[in-house]
Biotite code that builds the C-alpha atoms (Angstrom):
import biotite.structure as struc

atoms = struc.array([
    struc.Atom([108.006, 81.851, 66.174], chain_id="A", res_id=1, res_name="MET", atom_name="CA", element="C"),
    struc.Atom([107.354, 79.046, 63.686], chain_id="A", res_id=2, res_name="ASP", atom_name="CA", element="C"),
    struc.Atom([109.245, 75.774, 64.196], chain_id="A", res_id=3, res_name="THR", atom_name="CA", element="C"),
    struc.Atom([111.467, 75.041, 61.166], chain_id="A", res_id=4, res_name="PRO", atom_name="CA", element="C"),
    struc.Atom([110.104, 72.261, 58.983], chain_id="A", res_id=5, res_name="LEU", atom_name="CA", element="C"),
    struc.Atom([112.085, 69.032, 58.826], chain_id="A", res_id=6, res_name="LYS", atom_name="CA", element="C"),
    struc.Atom([112.373, 66.358, 56.163], chain_id="A", res_id=7, res_name="ASP", atom_name="CA", element="C"),
    struc.Atom([109.871, 63.569, 56.879], chain_id="A", res_id=8, res_name="ALA", atom_name="CA", element="C"),
    struc.Atom([112.532, 60.822, 56.746], chain_id="A", res_id=9, res_name="LEU", atom_name="CA", element="C"),
    struc.Atom([115.787, 62.748, 57.204], chain_id="A", res_id=10, res_name="GLY", atom_name="CA", element="C"),
    struc.Atom([114.597, 64.671, 60.223], chain_id="A", res_id=11, res_name="TRP", atom_name="CA", element="C"),
    struc.Atom([117.951, 64.328, 61.980], chain_id="A", res_id=12, res_name="ARG", atom_name="CA", element="C"),
    struc.Atom([120.171, 64.959, 58.961], chain_id="A", res_id=13, res_name="ARG", atom_name="CA", element="C"),
    struc.Atom([120.165, 64.699, 55.173], chain_id="A", res_id=14, res_name="LYS", atom_name="CA", element="C"),
    struc.Atom([123.546, 63.761, 53.704], chain_id="A", res_id=15, res_name="PHE", atom_name="CA", element="C"),
    struc.Atom([124.451, 64.463, 50.086], chain_id="A", res_id=16, res_name="GLY", atom_name="CA", element="C"),
    struc.Atom([126.902, 61.860, 48.782], chain_id="A", res_id=17, res_name="VAL", atom_name="CA", element="C"),
    struc.Atom([129.193, 62.296, 45.764], chain_id="A", res_id=18, res_name="LEU", atom_name="CA", element="C"),
    struc.Atom([130.350, 59.054, 44.121], chain_id="A", res_id=19, res_name="VAL", atom_name="CA", element="C"),
    struc.Atom([132.026, 58.197, 40.821], chain_id="A", res_id=20, res_name="PRO", atom_name="CA", element="C"),
    struc.Atom([129.849, 56.474, 38.234], chain_id="A", res_id=21, res_name="ALA", atom_name="CA", element="C"),
    struc.Atom([131.807, 53.240, 38.630], chain_id="A", res_id=22, res_name="THR", atom_name="CA", element="C"),
    struc.Atom([131.359, 52.942, 42.406], chain_id="A", res_id=23, res_name="ASN", atom_name="CA", element="C"),
    struc.Atom([128.926, 50.265, 43.635], chain_id="A", res_id=24, res_name="THR", atom_name="CA", element="C"),
    struc.Atom([130.058, 49.942, 47.275], chain_id="A", res_id=25, res_name="ILE", atom_name="CA", element="C"),
    struc.Atom([129.611, 53.360, 48.887], chain_id="A", res_id=26, res_name="VAL", atom_name="CA", element="C"),
    struc.Atom([125.825, 53.488, 48.555], chain_id="A", res_id=27, res_name="GLU", atom_name="CA", element="C"),
    struc.Atom([125.034, 50.066, 50.083], chain_id="A", res_id=28, res_name="PRO", atom_name="CA", element="C"),
    struc.Atom([127.610, 50.395, 52.862], chain_id="A", res_id=29, res_name="GLU", atom_name="CA", element="C"),
    struc.Atom([126.415, 53.877, 53.810], chain_id="A", res_id=30, res_name="PHE", atom_name="CA", element="C"),
    struc.Atom([122.805, 52.665, 53.694], chain_id="A", res_id=31, res_name="ALA", atom_name="CA", element="C"),
    struc.Atom([123.625, 49.860, 56.118], chain_id="A", res_id=32, res_name="ASP", atom_name="CA", element="C"),
    struc.Atom([125.331, 52.317, 58.500], chain_id="A", res_id=33, res_name="MET", atom_name="CA", element="C"),
    struc.Atom([122.508, 54.863, 58.405], chain_id="A", res_id=34, res_name="ARG", atom_name="CA", element="C"),
    struc.Atom([120.860, 55.568, 61.760], chain_id="A", res_id=35, res_name="PRO", atom_name="CA", element="C"),
    struc.Atom([117.120, 56.160, 61.971], chain_id="A", res_id=36, res_name="HIS", atom_name="CA", element="C"),
    struc.Atom([116.291, 59.725, 60.958], chain_id="A", res_id=37, res_name="GLY", atom_name="CA", element="C"),
    struc.Atom([119.327, 60.135, 58.675], chain_id="A", res_id=38, res_name="VAL", atom_name="CA", element="C"),
    struc.Atom([119.034, 59.871, 54.890], chain_id="A", res_id=39, res_name="THR", atom_name="CA", element="C"),
    struc.Atom([121.640, 59.635, 52.129], chain_id="A", res_id=40, res_name="ASN", atom_name="CA", element="C"),
    struc.Atom([121.143, 61.271, 48.707], chain_id="A", res_id=41, res_name="HIS", atom_name="CA", element="C"),
    struc.Atom([123.601, 60.413, 45.954], chain_id="A", res_id=42, res_name="THR", atom_name="CA", element="C"),
    struc.Atom([124.918, 62.234, 42.897], chain_id="A", res_id=43, res_name="ALA", atom_name="CA", element="C"),
    struc.Atom([127.165, 60.270, 40.564], chain_id="A", res_id=44, res_name="ARG", atom_name="CA", element="C"),
    struc.Atom([129.885, 61.952, 38.524], chain_id="A", res_id=45, res_name="PHE", atom_name="CA", element="C"),
    struc.Atom([131.093, 60.601, 35.226], chain_id="A", res_id=46, res_name="ARG", atom_name="CA", element="C"),
    struc.Atom([134.329, 58.663, 34.941], chain_id="A", res_id=47, res_name="ILE", atom_name="CA", element="C"),
    struc.Atom([135.059, 55.774, 32.550], chain_id="A", res_id=48, res_name="PRO", atom_name="CA", element="C"),
    struc.Atom([135.464, 52.151, 33.591], chain_id="A", res_id=49, res_name="ASN", atom_name="CA", element="C"),
    struc.Atom([138.868, 52.264, 31.958], chain_id="A", res_id=50, res_name="MET", atom_name="CA", element="C"),
    struc.Atom([141.607, 49.676, 31.931], chain_id="A", res_id=51, res_name="LYS", atom_name="CA", element="C"),
    struc.Atom([144.156, 50.171, 34.698], chain_id="A", res_id=52, res_name="LEU", atom_name="CA", element="C"),
    struc.Atom([147.448, 48.493, 33.908], chain_id="A", res_id=53, res_name="ASP", atom_name="CA", element="C"),
    struc.Atom([150.098, 51.066, 34.833], chain_id="A", res_id=54, res_name="SER", atom_name="CA", element="C"),
    struc.Atom([150.834, 54.183, 36.845], chain_id="A", res_id=55, res_name="ASP", atom_name="CA", element="C"),
    struc.Atom([150.117, 56.258, 33.745], chain_id="A", res_id=56, res_name="ALA", atom_name="CA", element="C"),
    struc.Atom([146.654, 54.744, 33.394], chain_id="A", res_id=57, res_name="ALA", atom_name="CA", element="C"),
    struc.Atom([145.858, 55.348, 37.060], chain_id="A", res_id=58, res_name="PHE", atom_name="CA", element="C"),
    struc.Atom([147.039, 58.944, 36.766], chain_id="A", res_id=59, res_name="ASP", atom_name="CA", element="C"),
    struc.Atom([144.738, 59.357, 33.749], chain_id="A", res_id=60, res_name="GLU", atom_name="CA", element="C"),
    struc.Atom([141.818, 58.076, 35.828], chain_id="A", res_id=61, res_name="LEU", atom_name="CA", element="C"),
    struc.Atom([142.508, 60.769, 38.430], chain_id="A", res_id=62, res_name="ILE", atom_name="CA", element="C"),
    struc.Atom([142.428, 63.381, 35.663], chain_id="A", res_id=63, res_name="ARG", atom_name="CA", element="C"),
    struc.Atom([138.928, 62.182, 34.758], chain_id="A", res_id=64, res_name="HIS", atom_name="CA", element="C"),
    struc.Atom([137.910, 62.484, 38.407], chain_id="A", res_id=65, res_name="VAL", atom_name="CA", element="C"),
    struc.Atom([139.275, 66.022, 38.645], chain_id="A", res_id=66, res_name="LYS", atom_name="CA", element="C"),
    struc.Atom([137.411, 67.034, 35.482], chain_id="A", res_id=67, res_name="ALA", atom_name="CA", element="C"),
    struc.Atom([133.927, 65.990, 36.641], chain_id="A", res_id=68, res_name="THR", atom_name="CA", element="C"),
    struc.Atom([133.791, 65.604, 40.415], chain_id="A", res_id=69, res_name="MET", atom_name="CA", element="C"),
    struc.Atom([133.184, 69.171, 41.530], chain_id="A", res_id=70, res_name="GLU", atom_name="CA", element="C"),
    struc.Atom([130.430, 69.748, 38.948], chain_id="A", res_id=71, res_name="ASP", atom_name="CA", element="C"),
    struc.Atom([128.430, 66.951, 40.590], chain_id="A", res_id=72, res_name="ALA", atom_name="CA", element="C"),
    struc.Atom([127.996, 69.102, 43.703], chain_id="A", res_id=73, res_name="VAL", atom_name="CA", element="C"),
    struc.Atom([125.456, 71.114, 41.713], chain_id="A", res_id=74, res_name="ASP", atom_name="CA", element="C"),
    struc.Atom([123.211, 68.034, 41.446], chain_id="A", res_id=75, res_name="TYR", atom_name="CA", element="C"),
    struc.Atom([123.135, 67.675, 45.237], chain_id="A", res_id=76, res_name="LEU", atom_name="CA", element="C"),
    struc.Atom([122.507, 71.235, 46.374], chain_id="A", res_id=77, res_name="VAL", atom_name="CA", element="C"),
    struc.Atom([118.870, 71.480, 45.149], chain_id="A", res_id=78, res_name="PRO", atom_name="CA", element="C"),
    struc.Atom([117.918, 68.709, 47.640], chain_id="A", res_id=79, res_name="ALA", atom_name="CA", element="C"),
    struc.Atom([119.203, 71.002, 50.418], chain_id="A", res_id=80, res_name="ASP", atom_name="CA", element="C"),
    struc.Atom([121.370, 68.426, 52.219], chain_id="A", res_id=81, res_name="PRO", atom_name="CA", element="C"),
    struc.Atom([122.689, 69.394, 55.627], chain_id="A", res_id=82, res_name="ASP", atom_name="CA", element="C"),
    struc.Atom([126.164, 68.066, 54.828], chain_id="A", res_id=83, res_name="TYR", atom_name="CA", element="C"),
    struc.Atom([128.071, 66.613, 51.872], chain_id="A", res_id=84, res_name="VAL", atom_name="CA", element="C"),
    struc.Atom([130.175, 63.437, 51.829], chain_id="A", res_id=85, res_name="ILE", atom_name="CA", element="C"),
    struc.Atom([132.800, 62.839, 49.152], chain_id="A", res_id=86, res_name="LEU", atom_name="CA", element="C"),
    struc.Atom([132.537, 59.127, 48.400], chain_id="A", res_id=87, res_name="GLY", atom_name="CA", element="C"),
    struc.Atom([135.864, 58.747, 46.617], chain_id="A", res_id=88, res_name="ILE", atom_name="CA", element="C"),
    struc.Atom([139.132, 58.701, 48.512], chain_id="A", res_id=89, res_name="SER", atom_name="CA", element="C"),
    struc.Atom([141.916, 58.692, 45.894], chain_id="A", res_id=90, res_name="ALA", atom_name="CA", element="C"),
    struc.Atom([141.458, 62.348, 44.966], chain_id="A", res_id=91, res_name="GLU", atom_name="CA", element="C"),
    struc.Atom([141.428, 63.342, 48.637], chain_id="A", res_id=92, res_name="SER", atom_name="CA", element="C"),
    struc.Atom([144.983, 61.988, 49.094], chain_id="A", res_id=93, res_name="PHE", atom_name="CA", element="C"),
    struc.Atom([146.397, 63.359, 45.837], chain_id="A", res_id=94, res_name="TRP", atom_name="CA", element="C"),
    struc.Atom([149.385, 65.723, 46.069], chain_id="A", res_id=95, res_name="ASP", atom_name="CA", element="C"),
    struc.Atom([149.657, 65.712, 49.840], chain_id="A", res_id=96, res_name="GLY", atom_name="CA", element="C"),
    struc.Atom([148.037, 67.283, 52.873], chain_id="A", res_id=97, res_name="ALA", atom_name="CA", element="C"),
    struc.Atom([147.896, 70.868, 51.603], chain_id="A", res_id=98, res_name="ASP", atom_name="CA", element="C"),
    struc.Atom([146.136, 69.803, 48.397], chain_id="A", res_id=99, res_name="ALA", atom_name="CA", element="C"),
    struc.Atom([143.728, 67.696, 50.439], chain_id="A", res_id=100, res_name="SER", atom_name="CA", element="C"),
    struc.Atom([142.780, 70.644, 52.642], chain_id="A", res_id=101, res_name="HIS", atom_name="CA", element="C"),
    struc.Atom([142.351, 72.828, 49.532], chain_id="A", res_id=102, res_name="ALA", atom_name="CA", element="C"),
    struc.Atom([140.037, 70.250, 47.948], chain_id="A", res_id=103, res_name="LEU", atom_name="CA", element="C"),
    struc.Atom([137.820, 70.269, 51.021], chain_id="A", res_id=104, res_name="LYS", atom_name="CA", element="C"),
    struc.Atom([137.701, 74.084, 50.957], chain_id="A", res_id=105, res_name="ALA", atom_name="CA", element="C"),
    struc.Atom([136.728, 74.163, 47.261], chain_id="A", res_id=106, res_name="ARG", atom_name="CA", element="C"),
    struc.Atom([133.961, 71.625, 47.746], chain_id="A", res_id=107, res_name="LEU", atom_name="CA", element="C"),
    struc.Atom([132.596, 73.472, 50.772], chain_id="A", res_id=108, res_name="GLU", atom_name="CA", element="C"),
    struc.Atom([132.596, 76.764, 48.876], chain_id="A", res_id=109, res_name="ALA", atom_name="CA", element="C"),
    struc.Atom([130.720, 75.205, 45.975], chain_id="A", res_id=110, res_name="ARG", atom_name="CA", element="C"),
    struc.Atom([128.245, 73.326, 48.157], chain_id="A", res_id=111, res_name="ALA", atom_name="CA", element="C"),
    struc.Atom([127.708, 76.145, 50.628], chain_id="A", res_id=112, res_name="GLY", atom_name="CA", element="C"),
    struc.Atom([127.843, 73.700, 53.550], chain_id="A", res_id=113, res_name="ARG", atom_name="CA", element="C"),
    struc.Atom([130.225, 71.361, 55.341], chain_id="A", res_id=114, res_name="GLY", atom_name="CA", element="C"),
    struc.Atom([131.970, 68.563, 53.446], chain_id="A", res_id=115, res_name="VAL", atom_name="CA", element="C"),
    struc.Atom([133.936, 65.541, 54.622], chain_id="A", res_id=116, res_name="VAL", atom_name="CA", element="C"),
    struc.Atom([136.600, 63.935, 52.425], chain_id="A", res_id=117, res_name="ILE", atom_name="CA", element="C"),
    struc.Atom([138.211, 60.542, 52.869], chain_id="A", res_id=118, res_name="GLY", atom_name="CA", element="C"),
    struc.Atom([141.737, 61.603, 53.789], chain_id="A", res_id=119, res_name="ALA", atom_name="CA", element="C"),
    struc.Atom([140.433, 63.931, 56.494], chain_id="A", res_id=120, res_name="GLU", atom_name="CA", element="C"),
    struc.Atom([138.169, 61.237, 57.917], chain_id="A", res_id=121, res_name="ALA", atom_name="CA", element="C"),
    struc.Atom([140.935, 58.634, 57.948], chain_id="A", res_id=122, res_name="ALA", atom_name="CA", element="C"),
    struc.Atom([143.285, 60.951, 59.828], chain_id="A", res_id=123, res_name="ARG", atom_name="CA", element="C"),
    struc.Atom([140.562, 61.828, 62.358], chain_id="A", res_id=124, res_name="ALA", atom_name="CA", element="C"),
    struc.Atom([139.779, 58.140, 62.833], chain_id="A", res_id=125, res_name="ALA", atom_name="CA", element="C"),
    struc.Atom([143.442, 57.370, 63.569], chain_id="A", res_id=126, res_name="LEU", atom_name="CA", element="C"),
    struc.Atom([143.535, 60.174, 66.105], chain_id="A", res_id=127, res_name="ALA", atom_name="CA", element="C"),
    struc.Atom([140.377, 58.817, 67.743], chain_id="A", res_id=128, res_name="ALA", atom_name="CA", element="C"),
    struc.Atom([141.888, 55.342, 68.200], chain_id="A", res_id=129, res_name="VAL", atom_name="CA", element="C"),
    struc.Atom([145.308, 56.705, 69.182], chain_id="A", res_id=130, res_name="GLY", atom_name="CA", element="C"),
    struc.Atom([147.284, 55.182, 66.296], chain_id="A", res_id=131, res_name="ALA", atom_name="CA", element="C"),
    struc.Atom([150.342, 56.669, 64.610], chain_id="A", res_id=132, res_name="ARG", atom_name="CA", element="C"),
    struc.Atom([152.229, 53.654, 63.139], chain_id="A", res_id=133, res_name="ARG", atom_name="CA", element="C"),
    struc.Atom([149.945, 52.328, 60.425], chain_id="A", res_id=134, res_name="ILE", atom_name="CA", element="C"),
    struc.Atom([149.632, 49.635, 57.814], chain_id="A", res_id=135, res_name="GLY", atom_name="CA", element="C"),
    struc.Atom([147.635, 50.579, 54.722], chain_id="A", res_id=136, res_name="VAL", atom_name="CA", element="C"),
    struc.Atom([145.665, 48.549, 52.170], chain_id="A", res_id=137, res_name="VAL", atom_name="CA", element="C"),
    struc.Atom([144.727, 50.195, 48.872], chain_id="A", res_id=138, res_name="THR", atom_name="CA", element="C"),
    struc.Atom([143.236, 49.115, 45.522], chain_id="A", res_id=139, res_name="PRO", atom_name="CA", element="C"),
    struc.Atom([145.663, 51.456, 43.758], chain_id="A", res_id=140, res_name="TYR", atom_name="CA", element="C"),
    struc.Atom([148.716, 51.299, 41.532], chain_id="A", res_id=141, res_name="TRP", atom_name="CA", element="C"),
    struc.Atom([152.060, 52.577, 42.907], chain_id="A", res_id=142, res_name="PRO", atom_name="CA", element="C"),
    struc.Atom([151.414, 56.200, 41.892], chain_id="A", res_id=143, res_name="VAL", atom_name="CA", element="C"),
    struc.Atom([148.302, 56.199, 44.084], chain_id="A", res_id=144, res_name="GLY", atom_name="CA", element="C"),
    struc.Atom([150.080, 54.375, 46.897], chain_id="A", res_id=145, res_name="ASP", atom_name="CA", element="C"),
    struc.Atom([152.785, 57.050, 46.925], chain_id="A", res_id=146, res_name="ARG", atom_name="CA", element="C"),
    struc.Atom([150.130, 59.731, 47.315], chain_id="A", res_id=147, res_name="MET", atom_name="CA", element="C"),
    struc.Atom([148.553, 57.896, 50.248], chain_id="A", res_id=148, res_name="VAL", atom_name="CA", element="C"),
    struc.Atom([151.917, 57.399, 51.930], chain_id="A", res_id=149, res_name="ARG", atom_name="CA", element="C"),
    struc.Atom([152.796, 61.065, 51.382], chain_id="A", res_id=150, res_name="ARG", atom_name="CA", element="C"),
    struc.Atom([149.531, 62.311, 52.918], chain_id="A", res_id=151, res_name="PHE", atom_name="CA", element="C"),
    struc.Atom([149.762, 60.202, 56.054], chain_id="A", res_id=152, res_name="PHE", atom_name="CA", element="C"),
    struc.Atom([153.442, 61.050, 56.509], chain_id="A", res_id=153, res_name="THR", atom_name="CA", element="C"),
    struc.Atom([152.739, 64.779, 56.190], chain_id="A", res_id=154, res_name="GLU", atom_name="CA", element="C"),
    struc.Atom([149.951, 64.377, 58.759], chain_id="A", res_id=155, res_name="GLU", atom_name="CA", element="C"),
    struc.Atom([152.365, 62.877, 61.288], chain_id="A", res_id=156, res_name="GLY", atom_name="CA", element="C"),
    struc.Atom([151.839, 59.138, 60.799], chain_id="A", res_id=157, res_name="CYS", atom_name="CA", element="C"),
    struc.Atom([154.465, 56.495, 60.092], chain_id="A", res_id=158, res_name="GLU", atom_name="CA", element="C"),
    struc.Atom([153.441, 54.118, 57.307], chain_id="A", res_id=159, res_name="VAL", atom_name="CA", element="C"),
    struc.Atom([155.223, 50.907, 58.251], chain_id="A", res_id=160, res_name="VAL", atom_name="CA", element="C"),
    struc.Atom([153.615, 48.742, 55.545], chain_id="A", res_id=161, res_name="ALA", atom_name="CA", element="C"),
    struc.Atom([151.460, 49.313, 52.480], chain_id="A", res_id=162, res_name="LEU", atom_name="CA", element="C"),
    struc.Atom([149.792, 46.820, 50.153], chain_id="A", res_id=163, res_name="LYS", atom_name="CA", element="C"),
    struc.Atom([148.413, 48.041, 46.825], chain_id="A", res_id=164, res_name="GLY", atom_name="CA", element="C"),
    struc.Atom([146.121, 45.560, 45.078], chain_id="A", res_id=165, res_name="LEU", atom_name="CA", element="C"),
    struc.Atom([146.651, 47.086, 41.603], chain_id="A", res_id=166, res_name="GLN", atom_name="CA", element="C"),
    struc.Atom([143.043, 46.578, 40.541], chain_id="A", res_id=167, res_name="CYS", atom_name="CA", element="C"),
    struc.Atom([142.570, 46.392, 36.786], chain_id="A", res_id=168, res_name="THR", atom_name="CA", element="C"),
    struc.Atom([139.674, 48.863, 36.408], chain_id="A", res_id=169, res_name="SER", atom_name="CA", element="C"),
    struc.Atom([137.487, 51.054, 38.625], chain_id="A", res_id=170, res_name="PRO", atom_name="CA", element="C"),
    struc.Atom([134.734, 48.403, 38.620], chain_id="A", res_id=171, res_name="VAL", atom_name="CA", element="C"),
    struc.Atom([137.281, 45.680, 39.374], chain_id="A", res_id=172, res_name="ASN", atom_name="CA", element="C"),
    struc.Atom([137.922, 47.354, 42.736], chain_id="A", res_id=173, res_name="ILE", atom_name="CA", element="C"),
    struc.Atom([134.437, 46.288, 43.847], chain_id="A", res_id=174, res_name="ALA", atom_name="CA", element="C"),
    struc.Atom([135.102, 42.751, 42.609], chain_id="A", res_id=175, res_name="GLU", atom_name="CA", element="C"),
    struc.Atom([137.908, 42.052, 45.101], chain_id="A", res_id=176, res_name="GLN", atom_name="CA", element="C"),
    struc.Atom([137.036, 39.049, 47.225], chain_id="A", res_id=177, res_name="SER", atom_name="CA", element="C"),
    struc.Atom([137.056, 38.840, 50.979], chain_id="A", res_id=178, res_name="GLU", atom_name="CA", element="C"),
    struc.Atom([139.925, 36.344, 50.708], chain_id="A", res_id=179, res_name="ALA", atom_name="CA", element="C"),
    struc.Atom([142.062, 38.863, 48.788], chain_id="A", res_id=180, res_name="VAL", atom_name="CA", element="C"),
    struc.Atom([141.380, 41.602, 51.295], chain_id="A", res_id=181, res_name="MET", atom_name="CA", element="C"),
    struc.Atom([141.948, 39.308, 54.277], chain_id="A", res_id=182, res_name="ARG", atom_name="CA", element="C"),
    struc.Atom([145.352, 38.339, 52.866], chain_id="A", res_id=183, res_name="ALA", atom_name="CA", element="C"),
    struc.Atom([146.246, 42.017, 52.360], chain_id="A", res_id=184, res_name="ALA", atom_name="CA", element="C"),
    struc.Atom([145.306, 42.843, 55.956], chain_id="A", res_id=185, res_name="ILE", atom_name="CA", element="C"),
    struc.Atom([147.400, 39.966, 57.243], chain_id="A", res_id=186, res_name="GLN", atom_name="CA", element="C"),
    struc.Atom([150.364, 40.979, 55.071], chain_id="A", res_id=187, res_name="GLU", atom_name="CA", element="C"),
    struc.Atom([150.535, 44.566, 56.332], chain_id="A", res_id=188, res_name="VAL", atom_name="CA", element="C"),
    struc.Atom([149.969, 43.388, 59.897], chain_id="A", res_id=189, res_name="ASN", atom_name="CA", element="C"),
    struc.Atom([153.294, 41.526, 59.764], chain_id="A", res_id=190, res_name="GLU", atom_name="CA", element="C"),
    struc.Atom([154.993, 44.905, 60.359], chain_id="A", res_id=191, res_name="SER", atom_name="CA", element="C"),
    struc.Atom([153.082, 45.249, 63.654], chain_id="A", res_id=192, res_name="ASN", atom_name="CA", element="C"),
    struc.Atom([151.362, 48.601, 63.060], chain_id="A", res_id=193, res_name="PRO", atom_name="CA", element="C"),
    struc.Atom([149.240, 50.274, 65.725], chain_id="A", res_id=194, res_name="ASP", atom_name="CA", element="C"),
    struc.Atom([146.302, 50.179, 63.305], chain_id="A", res_id=195, res_name="ALA", atom_name="CA", element="C"),
    struc.Atom([145.457, 49.165, 59.751], chain_id="A", res_id=196, res_name="ILE", atom_name="CA", element="C"),
    struc.Atom([143.730, 51.571, 57.374], chain_id="A", res_id=197, res_name="VAL", atom_name="CA", element="C"),
    struc.Atom([142.006, 50.586, 54.131], chain_id="A", res_id=198, res_name="GLN", atom_name="CA", element="C"),
    struc.Atom([141.491, 53.288, 51.511], chain_id="A", res_id=199, res_name="VAL", atom_name="CA", element="C"),
    struc.Atom([139.574, 53.170, 48.222], chain_id="A", res_id=200, res_name="GLY", atom_name="CA", element="C"),
    struc.Atom([135.825, 53.577, 48.711], chain_id="A", res_id=201, res_name="THR", atom_name="CA", element="C"),
    struc.Atom([134.914, 50.920, 46.124], chain_id="A", res_id=202, res_name="ASN", atom_name="CA", element="C"),
    struc.Atom([136.521, 48.150, 48.222], chain_id="A", res_id=203, res_name="LEU", atom_name="CA", element="C"),
    struc.Atom([133.876, 46.379, 50.315], chain_id="A", res_id=204, res_name="ALA", atom_name="CA", element="C"),
    struc.Atom([135.919, 46.332, 53.500], chain_id="A", res_id=205, res_name="MET", atom_name="CA", element="C"),
    struc.Atom([133.596, 47.768, 56.171], chain_id="A", res_id=206, res_name="ALA", atom_name="CA", element="C"),
    struc.Atom([132.187, 44.504, 57.548], chain_id="A", res_id=207, res_name="ARG", atom_name="CA", element="C"),
    struc.Atom([135.478, 42.641, 57.150], chain_id="A", res_id=208, res_name="LEU", atom_name="CA", element="C"),
    struc.Atom([137.323, 45.341, 59.085], chain_id="A", res_id=209, res_name="ALA", atom_name="CA", element="C"),
    struc.Atom([135.072, 44.735, 62.082], chain_id="A", res_id=210, res_name="ASP", atom_name="CA", element="C"),
    struc.Atom([135.887, 41.014, 61.967], chain_id="A", res_id=211, res_name="GLU", atom_name="CA", element="C"),
    struc.Atom([139.615, 41.685, 61.465], chain_id="A", res_id=212, res_name="ALA", atom_name="CA", element="C"),
    struc.Atom([139.755, 43.732, 64.664], chain_id="A", res_id=213, res_name="GLU", atom_name="CA", element="C"),
    struc.Atom([138.779, 40.599, 66.560], chain_id="A", res_id=214, res_name="ARG", atom_name="CA", element="C"),
    struc.Atom([141.482, 38.484, 64.860], chain_id="A", res_id=215, res_name="TRP", atom_name="CA", element="C"),
    struc.Atom([144.243, 41.034, 65.315], chain_id="A", res_id=216, res_name="LEU", atom_name="CA", element="C"),
    struc.Atom([143.320, 42.828, 68.525], chain_id="A", res_id=217, res_name="GLY", atom_name="CA", element="C"),
    struc.Atom([143.881, 46.287, 67.025], chain_id="A", res_id=218, res_name="LYS", atom_name="CA", element="C"),
    struc.Atom([141.892, 48.917, 65.098], chain_id="A", res_id=219, res_name="PRO", atom_name="CA", element="C"),
    struc.Atom([141.201, 48.131, 61.440], chain_id="A", res_id=220, res_name="VAL", atom_name="CA", element="C"),
    struc.Atom([139.688, 51.201, 59.816], chain_id="A", res_id=221, res_name="ILE", atom_name="CA", element="C"),
    struc.Atom([137.731, 50.897, 56.576], chain_id="A", res_id=222, res_name="ALA", atom_name="CA", element="C"),
    struc.Atom([137.569, 54.192, 54.705], chain_id="A", res_id=223, res_name="ILE", atom_name="CA", element="C"),
    struc.Atom([133.793, 54.090, 54.226], chain_id="A", res_id=224, res_name="ASN", atom_name="CA", element="C"),
    struc.Atom([133.276, 53.543, 57.943], chain_id="A", res_id=225, res_name="THR", atom_name="CA", element="C"),
    struc.Atom([135.639, 56.410, 58.760], chain_id="A", res_id=226, res_name="ALA", atom_name="CA", element="C"),
    struc.Atom([133.892, 58.767, 56.349], chain_id="A", res_id=227, res_name="ILE", atom_name="CA", element="C"),
    struc.Atom([130.385, 58.002, 57.575], chain_id="A", res_id=228, res_name="TYR", atom_name="CA", element="C"),
    struc.Atom([131.484, 58.063, 61.227], chain_id="A", res_id=229, res_name="TRP", atom_name="CA", element="C"),
    struc.Atom([133.038, 61.492, 60.684], chain_id="A", res_id=230, res_name="TYR", atom_name="CA", element="C"),
    struc.Atom([129.885, 62.798, 58.984], chain_id="A", res_id=231, res_name="ALA", atom_name="CA", element="C"),
    struc.Atom([127.690, 61.580, 61.835], chain_id="A", res_id=232, res_name="LEU", atom_name="CA", element="C"),
    struc.Atom([129.882, 62.971, 64.593], chain_id="A", res_id=233, res_name="ARG", atom_name="CA", element="C"),
    struc.Atom([130.405, 66.305, 62.786], chain_id="A", res_id=234, res_name="ALA", atom_name="CA", element="C"),
    struc.Atom([126.627, 66.654, 62.731], chain_id="A", res_id=235, res_name="ASN", atom_name="CA", element="C"),
    struc.Atom([126.099, 65.872, 66.398], chain_id="A", res_id=236, res_name="GLY", atom_name="CA", element="C"),
    struc.Atom([124.864, 62.306, 65.868], chain_id="A", res_id=237, res_name="ILE", atom_name="CA", element="C"),
    struc.Atom([126.546, 60.162, 68.503], chain_id="A", res_id=238, res_name="ALA", atom_name="CA", element="C"),
    struc.Atom([124.786, 56.818, 67.920], chain_id="A", res_id=239, res_name="ASP", atom_name="CA", element="C"),
    struc.Atom([127.066, 53.877, 68.794], chain_id="A", res_id=240, res_name="ARG", atom_name="CA", element="C"),
    struc.Atom([126.557, 51.064, 66.293], chain_id="A", res_id=241, res_name="MET", atom_name="CA", element="C"),
    struc.Atom([127.947, 47.509, 66.549], chain_id="A", res_id=242, res_name="PRO", atom_name="CA", element="C"),
    struc.Atom([129.164, 45.617, 63.514], chain_id="A", res_id=243, res_name="GLY", atom_name="CA", element="C"),
    struc.Atom([131.301, 48.407, 62.065], chain_id="A", res_id=244, res_name="TRP", atom_name="CA", element="C"),
    struc.Atom([134.374, 48.200, 64.283], chain_id="A", res_id=245, res_name="GLY", atom_name="CA", element="C"),
    struc.Atom([135.625, 50.114, 67.296], chain_id="A", res_id=246, res_name="ALA", atom_name="CA", element="C"),
    struc.Atom([135.299, 53.472, 65.580], chain_id="A", res_id=247, res_name="LEU", atom_name="CA", element="C"),
    struc.Atom([131.495, 53.314, 65.306], chain_id="A", res_id=248, res_name="MET", atom_name="CA", element="C"),
    struc.Atom([131.068, 51.388, 68.539], chain_id="A", res_id=249, res_name="ARG", atom_name="CA", element="C"),
    struc.Atom([133.306, 53.336, 70.920], chain_id="A", res_id=250, res_name="ASP", atom_name="CA", element="C"),
    struc.Atom([134.039, 56.807, 69.494], chain_id="A", res_id=251, res_name="HIS", atom_name="CA", element="C"),
])
């Protein structure tokens, strides 16, 4: 019997990654987390770099995401990835846990293979570290924050503090400084959560979260780390990697 052929570089796994056109953080963070023998292959879906100055504007952005995101799966499938990663988290939290599970099912049906979404990965990460009372940092406006709070509550967590940064455009999310994010982490930590979770894949939080765990002595979970960790573990890749927090190092 012939041995199945493997990709020359992605001989362990090939991941297809869906990201919005405005996102500049997912690709470099995932590249830095990539173990030897795993490759990432990105399709970008079209959304505008629109002004965000209200709940209504943020809700309009989500409508753009809904209109174009699933079509982008078709640009990934011809590369025959083993697994698909959704590199945007806002849509994965929208309208609660049932809608999140339905989104995953739709994407898997279209891709014809397994898919991980941000909300699912964040919940699995919290279970792995044994946290239920959480503080949350987001780049969103209040309408998005309410969706995040609703999802975690429906999944059995208690959101004891939440800080929304109210970023002024999709690109502006990636422009948030380490000082801004450090202050947000410290603010939500005042409520003494079991763990802190950052959502919004265009926030460059992955390295900072690792450092923050040492300051605070508790798990600080960056969404991009949670998503990539989930993808690796779901595909039988158990590499333990320092520099990305307890999740990647210990679980």
